[in-house]
Backbone as CSV, one residue per row, in Angstrom:
resi,resn,N_x,N_y,N_z,CA_x,CA_y,CA_z,C_x,C_y,C_z
1,MET,-2.153,13.648,4.122,-1.399,13.163,2.987,-2.174,13.348,1.689
2,THR,-3.306,12.667,1.563,-4.141,12.780,0.377,-5.581,12.906,0.824
3,THR,-6.489,12.889,-0.111,-7.897,12.942,0.258,-8.573,11.580,0.161
4,ASP,-7.867,10.572,-0.300,-8.418,9.240,-0.492,-7.991,8.337,0.671
5,ARG,-8.955,7.761,1.375,-8.646,6.940,2.553,-7.826,5.697,2.202
6,PHE,-8.091,5.088,1.052,-7.333,3.918,0.602,-5.853,4.295,0.459
7,THR,-5.592,5.391,-0.238,-4.212,5.815,-0.487,-3.531,6.269,0.793
8,ASP,-4.259,6.972,1.652,-3.679,7.375,2.941,-3.204,6.156,3.724
9,ALA,-4.044,5.116,3.774,-3.682,3.908,4.519,-2.522,3.178,3.850
10,TYR,-2.498,3.169,2.533,-1.399,2.569,1.773,-0.083,3.258,2.127
11,LEU,-0.085,4.582,2.107,1.124,5.344,2.427,1.537,5.154,3.882
12,GLU,0.560,5.113,4.771,0.854,4.881,6.188,1.542,3.530,6.379
13,ALA,1.025,2.506,5.706,1.629,1.171,5.811,3.032,1.168,5.212
14,ALA,3.214,1.879,4.115,4.528,1.940,3.476,5.560,2.567,4.405
15,VAL,5.218,3.698,4.997,6.158,4.382,5.894,6.427,3.520,7.116
16,TRP,5.399,2.911,7.646,5.542,2.085,8.847,6.444,0.888,8.592
17,THR,6.245,0.185,7.456,7.022,-1.032,7.213,8.404,-0.756,6.640
18,ASP,8.540,0.275,5.820,9.813,0.501,5.138,10.692,1.561,5.787
19,TYR,10.124,2.414,6.611,10.955,3.459,7.220,10.976,3.346,8.738
20,ALA,9.824,3.426,9.357,9.761,3.440,10.823,10.319,2.162,11.433
21,GLU,10.084,1.038,10.772,10.574,-0.239,11.282,12.097,-0.248,11.382
22,HIS,12.760,0.458,10.478,14.223,0.482,10.447,14.818,1.703,11.138
23,HIS,14.062,2.804,11.177,14.588,4.050,11.745,13.886,4.457,13.042
24,GLY,12.775,3.791,13.348,12.108,3.993,14.618,11.255,5.233,14.761
25,ASP,11.107,6.048,13.724,10.333,7.270,13.878,9.626,7.628,12.585
26,SER,8.363,7.223,12.449,7.626,7.534,11.234,7.270,9.010,11.151
27,GLU,7.265,9.705,12.275,6.960,11.138,12.270,8.051,11.947,11.576
28,ALA,9.269,11.437,11.570,10.380,12.155,10.948,10.433,11.911,9.441
29,ALA,9.638,10.985,8.955,9.661,10.635,7.543,8.711,11.524,6.761
30,SER,9.210,12.130,5.707,8.375,12.942,4.828,8.408,12.343,3.433
31,LEU,7.254,12.083,2.908,7.158,11.549,1.563,7.379,12.664,0.552
32,SER,8.069,12.349,-0.505,8.270,13.314,-1.583,6.954,13.496,-2.333
33,PRO,6.768,14.643,-2.958,5.568,14.828,-3.792,5.461,13.745,-4.867
34,GLU,6.596,13.330,-5.418,6.593,12.279,-6.436,6.082,10.957,-5.871
35,ALA,6.462,10.637,-4.645,6.005,9.394,-4.020,4.497,9.429,-3.808
36,ILE,3.979,10.556,-3.394,2.536,10.677,-3.166,1.782,10.531,-4.482
37,VAL,2.265,11.167,-5.538,1.624,11.053,-6.849,1.682,9.610,-7.341
38,GLN,2.833,8.967,-7.217,2.974,7.580,-7.654,2.007,6.676,-6.898
39,ALA,1.927,6.853,-5.583,1.012,6.034,-4.772,-0.432,6.285,-5.178
40,ARG,-0.782,7.538,-5.392,-2.158,7.866,-5.787,-2.507,7.182,-7.107
41,ILE,-1.607,7.234,-8.081,-1.853,6.616,-9.385,-2.025,5.102,-9.239
42,GLU,-1.128,4.466,-8.504,-1.187,3.017,-8.359,-2.406,2.580,-7.542
43,CYS,-2.739,3.327,-6.506,-3.904,2.986,-5.684,-5.208,3.205,-6.451
44,GLU,-5.294,4.293,-7.205,-6.492,4.541,-8.012,-6.668,3.455,-9.063
45,ALA,-5.573,3.033,-9.686,-5.645,1.979,-10.696,-6.112,0.661,-10.081
46,PHE,-5.580,0.327,-8.909,-5.969,-0.915,-8.235,-7.449,-0.875,-7.862
47,GLN,-7.901,0.240,-7.324,-9.303,0.369,-6.941,-10.228,0.332,-8.161
48,ALA,-9.819,0.973,-9.245,-10.637,1.000,-10.457,-10.739,-0.380,-11.100
49,ALA,-9.687,-1.177,-10.973,-9.670,-2.506,-11.568,-10.453,-3.541,-10.759
50,HIS,-10.698,-3.263,-9.473,-11.310,-4.271,-8.588,-12.397,-3.700,-7.678
51,PRO,-13.303,-2.862,-8.175,-14.261,-2.217,-7.272,-15.197,-3.191,-6.552
52,ALA,-15.743,-4.150,-7.265,-16.689,-5.079,-6.631,-15.984,-5.981,-5.631
53,THR,-14.793,-6.439,-5.967,-14.058,-7.328,-5.063,-13.647,-6.571,-3.811
54,LEU,-13.173,-5.342,-3.958,-12.807,-4.539,-2.787,-14.025,-4.245,-1.914
55,ALA,-15.173,-4.048,-2.544,-16.400,-3.801,-1.777,-16.792,-5.025,-0.953
56,SER,-16.358,-6.212,-1.388,-16.629,-7.450,-0.652,-15.594,-7.708,0.431
57,ALA,-14.576,-6.878,0.478,-13.492,-7.057,1.442,-13.687,-6.057,2.590
58,GLY,-12.630,-5.393,2.993,-12.684,-4.518,4.159,-13.041,-3.081,3.830
59,THR,-12.736,-2.229,4.771,-12.946,-0.793,4.591,-11.882,-0.260,3.635
60,PRO,-12.059,0.948,3.114,-10.999,1.514,2.276,-9.647,1.556,3.002
61,GLU,-9.661,1.844,4.289,-8.405,1.883,5.056,-7.763,0.499,5.125
62,GLN,-8.558,-0.522,5.441,-8.015,-1.888,5.488,-7.489,-2.304,4.127
63,ASN,-8.239,-1.986,3.084,-7.850,-2.399,1.742,-6.575,-1.697,1.272
64,GLY,-6.416,-0.427,1.595,-5.193,0.274,1.240,-3.988,-0.301,1.960
65,HIS,-4.163,-0.552,3.229,-3.113,-1.169,4.048,-2.755,-2.544,3.491
66,ASP,-3.792,-3.339,3.189,-3.569,-4.691,2.693,-2.952,-4.699,1.296
67,PHE,-3.268,-3.707,0.478,-2.637,-3.627,-0.840,-1.127,-3.484,-0.686
68,TRP,-0.693,-2.587,0.205,0.753,-2.429,0.434,1.366,-3.713,0.993
69,LEU,0.773,-4.260,2.035,1.334,-5.446,2.684,1.386,-6.643,1.734
70,THR,0.319,-6.840,0.969,0.243,-8.006,0.093,1.196,-7.878,-1.083
71,ARG,1.231,-6.724,-1.717,2.082,-6.576,-2.911,3.557,-6.721,-2.560
72,ASN,3.894,-6.458,-1.294,5.281,-6.528,-0.855,5.592,-7.761,-0.012
73,HIS,4.664,-8.704,0.021,4.880,-10.003,0.678,5.304,-9.847,2.145
74,HIS,4.572,-9.003,2.885,4.913,-8.757,4.283,4.375,-9.811,5.251
75,GLY,3.763,-10.860,4.755,3.285,-11.919,5.634,1.907,-11.650,6.215
76,ALA,1.262,-10.616,5.737,-0.112,-10.285,6.124,-0.733,-9.571,4.934
77,GLY,-2.049,-9.493,4.927,-2.707,-8.787,3.841,-4.060,-9.376,3.512
78,PHE,-4.456,-9.235,2.252,-5.783,-9.671,1.831,-6.037,-11.136,2.139
79,TRP,-5.036,-11.949,1.980,-5.204,-13.393,2.105,-5.448,-13.865,3.533
80,ASP,-5.167,-13.069,4.547,-5.321,-13.569,5.923,-6.406,-12.843,6.715
81,ARG,-7.320,-12.171,6.049,-8.391,-11.427,6.727,-9.643,-12.258,6.986
82,GLY,-9.706,-13.453,6.439,-10.899,-14.276,6.631,-12.004,-13.976,5.629
83,TYR,-11.662,-13.291,4.525,-12.641,-13.034,3.473,-12.966,-14.340,2.764
84,HIS,-14.051,-14.312,2.002,-14.377,-15.458,1.155,-13.145,-15.775,0.312
85,GLU,-12.887,-17.069,0.103,-11.659,-17.494,-0.579,-11.492,-16.835,-1.948
86,ALA,-12.578,-16.694,-2.708,-12.475,-16.088,-4.041,-12.067,-14.615,-3.942
87,VAL,-12.562,-13.915,-2.936,-12.221,-12.496,-2.742,-10.754,-12.356,-2.369
88,SER,-10.307,-13.109,-1.374,-8.914,-12.976,-0.940,-7.945,-13.425,-2.031
89,LYS,-8.283,-14.470,-2.783,-7.399,-14.923,-3.862,-7.323,-13.883,-4.970
90,ARG,-8.457,-13.352,-5.367,-8.482,-12.359,-6.448,-7.658,-11.133,-6.071
91,LEU,-7.844,-10.619,-4.853,-7.111,-9.426,-4.432,-5.630,-9.711,-4.196
92,THR,-5.326,-10.870,-3.652,-3.923,-11.248,-3.448,-3.208,-11.389,-4.782
93,ASP,-3.822,-12.089,-5.720,-3.215,-12.256,-7.045,-3.012,-10.902,-7.732
94,ALA,-3.998,-10.029,-7.624,-3.902,-8.707,-8.255,-2.816,-7.860,-7.604
95,ALA,-2.702,-7.922,-6.283,-1.661,-7.157,-5.586,-0.279,-7.666,-5.954
96,HIS,-0.122,-8.971,-6.035,1.174,-9.533,-6.433,1.510,-9.135,-7.874
97,ALA,0.506,-9.132,-8.749,0.725,-8.755,-10.149,1.138,-7.288,-10.277
98,ALA,0.759,-6.458,-9.317,1.131,-5.036,-9.345,2.625,-4.844,-9.099
99,GLY,3.286,-5.872,-8.613,4.720,-5.778,-8.341,4.991,-5.142,-6.999
100,SER,6.171,-5.362,-6.497,6.510,-4.831,-5.173,7.150,-3.449,-5.294
101,ARG,7.086,-2.720,-4.218,7.668,-1.386,-4.113,8.398,-1.300,-2.778
102,SER,9.316,-0.384,-2.686,9.966,-0.104,-1.412,10.248,1.384,-1.346
103,LEU,10.351,1.870,-0.145,10.691,3.280,0.060,12.195,3.410,0.280
104,TYR,12.752,4.482,-0.217,14.152,4.789,0.074,14.269,6.275,0.377
105,LEU,15.262,6.605,1.138,15.508,7.981,1.544,16.403,8.642,0.508
106,GLY,15.886,9.692,-0.113,16.653,10.415,-1.116,17.679,11.341,-0.478
107,ASP,18.579,11.851,-1.297,19.609,12.787,-0.829,19.006,14.061,-0.250
108,ASP,17.764,14.351,-0.635,17.081,15.546,-0.139,16.360,15.300,1.184
109,GLY,16.482,14.076,1.730,15.850,13.743,3.005,14.394,13.333,2.880
110,LEU,13.881,13.211,1.660,12.499,12.797,1.438,12.448,11.338,1.002
111,LEU,11.300,10.723,1.199,11.113,9.315,0.838,10.550,9.186,-0.569
112,TYR,11.082,8.221,-1.315,10.683,7.930,-2.676,10.402,6.448,-2.803
113,PHE,9.576,6.087,-3.794,9.308,4.678,-4.078,10.264,4.183,-5.148
114,GLY,10.763,2.985,-4.940,11.550,2.286,-5.938,10.947,0.922,-6.139
115,GLU,11.408,0.235,-7.145,10.959,-1.141,-7.360,11.416,-1.965,-6.180
116,GLY,10.518,-2.804,-5.671,10.804,-3.575,-4.479,11.729,-4.688,-4.716
């Protein structure tokens, strides 16, 4: 998908929760180039804004996954990993402030991000 492990995990979580959960086959889902660019921009911004806090949390893969789950209120994420309370609160608050997103299937058969 991309070269950044955080963004790869973010996209994987997005497809899994928003497409595969409803359609049963994440392998059939193809992200649009626009969706990948949007995810890369949002993930890079989140990482740039919170480097020290993310370094106190999980791996880039866990953090990317948790960014998607937390920002979209999936009932799991930064807040339930057992991190120090200040770390989980800071990342949870920041993910919620980023706003929610959802994937939708475009007329071209590709997945796009919309406001959640």
